[in-house]
C-alpha positions, 0 to 999 in steps of 0.5 A: 758709422752712426756715431762718426757721422752724427752732426756732420755734413752728410755726403750722399753718393752714387757709384753708378756705373759711368765715369760721372757716378765714379767721379761722385763716388771719388768726390765723396771720399776726398770730401770725406778726408779733407773733413768736409762731410762724412760719405754715406750710402744713397741706396742704404737710404733707398732700401729703407735702412734704419741705421742709415736714415737716423744718420740722415736724421742727426746730420748737421745740414738738412738735405739742402744741395744737389748736384747733377755732375753731368752738368759739368762733366759729359757722360760716358759709358766708361769707369775711366775717371781724371783727377782733375774732374773730381778736384774740379767737382769738389771744388764746385761742391765746396764752393756751392754748399758753403762746405 
């Protein structure tokens, strides 16, 4: 993972137990598949993983963008997500983070 993420935009995601966490994870996959960056695990950084900290150090951009998905979607305690929500959040991120 380190080599593939080196000098890329790193997309840190949370795979939370609600619709917004699941949309965030699916959005990270979509953006990675679109070559807008490389998805990486936020939890590994919080756990102090040296490998993941190195990924952050070698990222193309330093952390300069954050999105609170519940600002755009109502958070509900379900894992049901919709492709339209993933597309909407992806478009917002691409525009605002200038990916």
